[in-house]
LUMTOR-766507 format. One record per atom (N, C-alpha, C, O): residue in three letters; atom name; x, y, z; residue number from 0. Coordinates in pm, whole numbers, m for minus. Atoms other than C-alpha are relative to their C-alpha. Layout:
REM residues N
{"ALA","CA",{X,Y,Z},NUM}
...
//
This chain:
REM residues 68
{"UNK","N",{m106,m60,76},0}
{"UNK","CA",{10027,m5057,12261},0}
{"UNK","C",{117,m98,m12},0}
{"UNK","O",{158,m161,86},0}
{"UNK","N",{m118,84,24},1}
{"UNK","CA",{10312,m5251,12108},1}
{"UNK","C",{105,88,m66},1}
{"UNK","O",{73,169,m154},1}
{"UNK","N",{m111,m77,56},2}
{"UNK","CA",{10652,m5101,12027},2}
{"UNK","C",{m27,150,2},2}
{"UNK","O",{m14,218,m99},2}
{"UNK","N",{25,m142,m18},3}
{"UNK","CA",{10563,m4759,12163},3}
{"UNK","C",{134,74,4},3}
{"UNK","O",{222,38,83},3}
{"UNK","N",{m120,m83,m3},4}
{"UNK","CA",{10832,m4501,12087},4}
{"UNK","C",{m40,145,22},4}
{"UNK","O",{m144,190,m28},4}
{"UNK","N",{22,m142,m26},5}
{"UNK","CA",{10851,m4141,12209},5}
{"UNK","C",{124,74,m49},5}
{"UNK","O",{236,38,m14},5}
{"UNK","N",{m108,m74,64},6}
{"UNK","CA",{11061,m3891,12016},6}
{"UNK","C",{1,144,50},6}
{"UNK","O",{m103,197,88},6}
{"UNK","N",{m9,m141,m41},7}
{"UNK","CA",{11187,m3543,12108},7}
{"UNK","C",{m6,94,m119},7}
{"UNK","O",{32,211,m110},7}
{"UNK","N",{20,m82,120},8}
{"UNK","CA",{11112,m3418,11759},8}
{"UNK","C",{m112,m62,m82},8}
{"UNK","O",{m147,m178,m62},8}
{"UNK","N",{99,53,92},9}
{"UNK","CA",{10845,m3457,11495},9}
{"UNK","C",{74,m74,m111},9}
{"UNK","O",{162,m18,m177},9}
{"UNK","N",{m65,78,105},10}
{"UNK","CA",{10950,m3735,11260},10}
{"UNK","C",{m47,45,m137},10}
{"UNK","O",{m165,77,m155},10}
{"UNK","N",{36,m34,138},11}
{"UNK","CA",{10957,m3654,10890},11}
{"UNK","C",{m79,m117,m59},11}
{"UNK","O",{m80,m226,m1},11}
{"UNK","N",{77,109,62},12}
{"UNK","CA",{10737,m3859,10658},12}
{"UNK","C",{91,m116,m39},12}
{"UNK","O",{49,m232,m31},12}
{"UNK","N",{m90,109,35},13}
{"UNK","CA",{11041,m4056,10541},13}
{"UNK","C",{46,m76,125},13}
{"UNK","O",{67,m198,118},13}
{"UNK","N",{m37,68,m124},14}
{"UNK","CA",{11139,m4131,10904},14}
{"UNK","C",{m115,m87,52},14}
{"UNK","O",{m91,m195,106},14}
{"UNK","N",{117,81,m39},15}
{"UNK","CA",{10784,m4253,10978},15}
{"UNK","C",{m8,m123,m89},15}
{"UNK","O",{m34,m233,m41},15}
{"UNK","N",{1,113,93},16}
{"UNK","CA",{10796,m4471,10666},16}
{"UNK","C",{107,m101,38},16}
{"UNK","O",{83,m222,35},16}
{"UNK","N",{m109,88,m43},17}
{"UNK","CA",{11130,m4611,10782},17}
{"UNK","C",{m41,m79,125},17}
{"UNK","O",{m17,m199,133},17}
{"UNK","N",{40,66,m124},18}
{"UNK","CA",{10988,m4687,11129},18}
{"UNK","C",{m112,m101,m25},18}
{"UNK","O",{m110,m210,31},18}
{"UNK","N",{112,89,29},19}
{"UNK","CA",{10666,m4841,10991},19}
{"UNK","C",{46,m123,m77},19}
{"UNK","O",{m7,m232,m55},19}
{"UNK","N",{m65,111,68},20}
{"UNK","CA",{10874,m5060,10758},20}
{"UNK","C",{m99,m96,m68},20}
{"UNK","O",{m89,m217,m51},20}
{"UNK","N",{100,79,73},21}
{"UNK","CA",{10582,m5181,10542},21}
{"UNK","C",{m79,m95,90},21}
{"UNK","O",{m114,m205,48},21}
{"UNK","N",{82,79,m91},22}
{"UNK","CA",{10394,m5313,10845},22}
{"UNK","C",{78,m89,95},22}
{"UNK","O",{18,m151,183},22}
{"UNK","N",{m84,77,m91},23}
{"UNK","CA",{10688,m5488,11016},23}
{"UNK","C",{88,101,73},23}
{"UNK","O",{199,129,27},23}
{"UNK","N",{m70,m111,m65},24}
{"UNK","CA",{10800,m5221,11268},24}
{"UNK","C",{150,m24,16},24}
{"UNK","O",{195,m130,60},24}
{"UNK","N",{m146,4,m8},25}
{"UNK","CA",{11171,m5145,11255},25}
{"UNK","C",{42,5,147},25}
{"UNK","O",{m22,73,228},25}
{"UNK","N",{m59,m6,m134},26}
{"UNK","CA",{11377,m5203,11571},26}
{"UNK","C",{45,145,19},26}
{"UNK","O",{129,194,m56},26}
{"UNK","N",{m27,m143,m19},27}
{"UNK","CA",{11394,m4848,11709},27}
{"UNK","C",{149,29,19},27}
{"UNK","O",{196,138,m15},27}
{"UNK","N",{m142,m20,m25},28}
{"UNK","CA",{11760,m4895,11806},28}
{"UNK","C",{84,15,m125},28}
{"UNK","O",{198,62,m117},28}
{"UNK","N",{m76,m16,125},29}
{"UNK","CA",{11866,m4902,11441},29}
{"UNK","C",{m63,104,m93},29}
{"UNK","O",{m22,117,m208},29}
{"UNK","N",{64,m106,80},30}
{"UNK","CA",{11639,m4619,11318},30}
{"UNK","C",{98,115,m20},30}
{"UNK","O",{179,144,68},30}
{"UNK","N",{m93,m109,32},31}
{"UNK","CA",{11823,m4331,11151},31}
{"UNK","C",{m11,118,96},31}
{"UNK","O",{85,195,109},31}
{"UNK","N",{18,m111,m94},32}
{"UNK","CA",{11679,m4085,11409},32}
{"UNK","C",{1,m48,144},32}
{"UNK","O",{m56,18,232},32}
{"UNK","N",{1,57,m135},33}
{"UNK","CA",{11742,m4304,11714},33}
{"UNK","C",{50,97,108},33}
{"UNK","O",{2,92,221},33}
{"UNK","N",{m51,m95,m100},34}
{"UNK","CA",{11936,m4025,11888},34}
{"UNK","C",{m111,92,51},34}
{"UNK","O",{m95,156,155},34}
{"UNK","N",{115,m81,m42},35}
{"UNK","CA",{11598,m3844,11909},35}
{"UNK","C",{m108,m82,69},35}
{"UNK","O",{m213,m30,104},35}
{"UNK","N",{96,87,m67},36}
{"UNK","CA",{11420,m4142,12065},36}
{"UNK","C",{22,12,150},36}
{"UNK","O",{127,m29,200},36}
{"UNK","N",{m16,m20,m144},37}
{"UNK","CA",{11360,m4056,12431},37}
{"UNK","C",{m73,m107,81},37}
{"UNK","O",{m56,m114,203},37}
{"UNK","N",{70,107,m68},38}
{"UNK","CA",{11139,m4352,12516},38}
{"UNK","C",{m34,m111,m98},38}
{"UNK","O",{m86,m85,m207},38}
{"UNK","N",{28,114,89},39}
{"UNK","CA",{11107,m4699,12367},39}
{"UNK","C",{m49,m114,87},39}
{"UNK","O",{23,m161,175},39}
{"UNK","N",{66,102,m81},40}
{"UNK","CA",{10871,m4959,12511},40}
{"UNK","C",{m45,m115,m90},40}
{"UNK","O",{m158,m113,m140},40}
{"UNK","N",{35,114,87},41}
{"UNK","CA",{10876,m5287,12312},41}
{"UNK","C",{m78,m106,78},41}
{"UNK","O",{m31,m218,94},41}
{"UNK","N",{81,92,m79},42}
{"UNK","CA",{10597,m5447,12517},42}
{"UNK","C",{m18,m134,m71},42}
{"UNK","O",{m28,m140,m193},42}
{"UNK","N",{20,134,56},43}
{"UNK","CA",{10555,m5820,12468},43}
{"UNK","C",{m136,m52,47},43}
{"UNK","O",{m164,m53,167},43}
{"UNK","N",{131,55,m30},44}
{"UNK","CA",{10206,m5970,12452},44}
{"UNK","C",{15,m146,36},44}
{"UNK","O",{83,m221,m34},44}
{"UNK","N",{m11,140,m43},45}
{"UNK","CA",{10169,m6298,12640},45}
{"UNK","C",{m102,m91,m68},45}
{"UNK","O",{m114,m208,m31},45}
{"UNK","N",{98,80,71},46}
{"UNK","CA",{9896,m6417,12404},46}
{"UNK","C",{m142,20,50},46}
{"UNK","O",{m238,m19,m17},46}
{"UNK","N",{134,m25,m53},47}
{"UNK","CA",{9605,m6313,12625},47}
{"UNK","C",{m21,149,29},47}
{"UNK","O",{m110,185,106},47}
{"UNK","N",{18,m144,m12},48}
{"UNK","CA",{9647,m5937,12606},48}
{"UNK","C",{73,66,113},48}
{"UNK","O",{56,186,134},48}
{"UNK","N",{m79,m60,m106},49}
{"UNK","CA",{9881,m5883,12900},49}
{"UNK","C",{137,36,m55},49}
{"UNK","O",{194,m38,m135},49}
{"UNK","N",{m133,m40,45},50}
{"UNK","CA",{10204,m5694,12843},50}
{"UNK","C",{96,m5,117},50}
{"UNK","O",{56,14,232},50}
{"UNK","N",{m102,1,m104},51}
{"UNK","CA",{10527,m5725,13034},51}
{"UNK","C",{97,113,m25},51}
{"UNK","O",{109,163,m137},51}
{"UNK","N",{m98,m108,12},52}
{"UNK","CA",{10790,m5464,13101},52}
{"UNK","C",{m20,101,110},52}
{"UNK","O",{m123,101,178},52}
{"UNK","N",{9,m105,m101},53}
{"UNK","CA",{10858,m5171,13330},53}
{"UNK","C",{m55,124,m65},53}
{"UNK","O",{9,183,m152},53}
{"UNK","N",{66,m117,57},54}
{"UNK","CA",{10619,m4889,13250},54}
{"UNK","C",{14,115,97},54}
{"UNK","O",{m27,103,213},54}
{"UNK","N",{m19,m115,m87},55}
{"UNK","CA",{10708,m4549,13390},55}
{"UNK","C",{m90,116,m40},55}
{"UNK","O",{m56,232,m15},55}
{"UNK","N",{99,m100,37},56}
{"UNK","CA",{10407,m4362,13251},56}
{"UNK","C",{m134,m70,0},56}
{"UNK","O",{m142,m192,9},56}
{"UNK","N",{133,60,9},57}
{"UNK","CA",{10034,m4413,13233},57}
{"UNK","C",{m65,46,m130},57}
{"UNK","O",{m36,154,m179},57}
{"UNK","N",{73,m33,121},58}
{"UNK","CA",{9810,m4416,12928},58}
{"UNK","C",{m146,22,37},58}
{"UNK","O",{m211,m69,90},58}
{"UNK","N",{139,m30,m27},59}
{"UNK","CA",{9474,m4245,12965},59}
{"UNK","C",{m89,m59,m107},59}
{"UNK","O",{m40,m100,m212},59}
{"UNK","N",{95,56,96},60}
{"UNK","CA",{9161,m4365,12787},60}
{"UNK","C",{6,65,m137},60}
{"UNK","O",{m27,1,m237},60}
{"UNK","N",{m7,m69,129},61}
{"UNK","CA",{9215,m4106,12514},61}
{"UNK","C",{140,m12,m62},61}
{"UNK","O",{172,58,m158},61}
{"UNK","N",{m135,28,49},62}
{"UNK","CA",{9573,m4233,12459},62}
{"UNK","C",{99,112,23},62}
{"UNK","O",{208,110,m35},62}
{"UNK","N",{m98,m101,m36},63}
{"UNK","CA",{9736,m3923,12601},63}
{"UNK","C",{95,m58,104},63}
{"UNK","O",{52,m134,190},63}
{"UNK","N",{m99,49,m95},64}
{"UNK","CA",{10055,m3996,12793},64}
{"UNK","C",{4,99,116},64}
{"UNK","O",{24,219,96},64}
{"UNK","N",{2,m85,m118},65}
{"UNK","CA",{10038,m3863,13148},65}
{"UNK","C",{111,m39,95},65}
{"UNK","O",{142,m158,110},65}
{"UNK","N",{m105,29,m99},66}
{"UNK","CA",{10314,m3833,13408},66}
{"UNK","C",{m63,m66,121},66}
{"UNK","O",{m177,m37,157},66}
{"UNK","N",{49,63,m124},67}
{"UNK","CA",{10277,m4051,13714},67}
{"UNK","C",{30,86,118},67}
{"UNK","O",{m3,51,231},67}
//
C-alpha cells in the first residue's frame, strides 16, 4: 500500500477524483476534505518492496484493516 488514507466519512465521487488526481495522488494534507482524514500513511518504497514508517495497524491478507 502506498499513500493509504483513512477517512471518517464516505468520500463523494468528486472527492475521490480530487484525491486520485489523474493517477498522481494528491497530497492528503491539501485535500478539500482533509478535516475528515483520520489516518494518512504515505509509505515510502525503498526500491525492493520494503516500506518505512510507523504503522499502528495491521493489514490482513484480504486487505481489511484490523486493530492491533
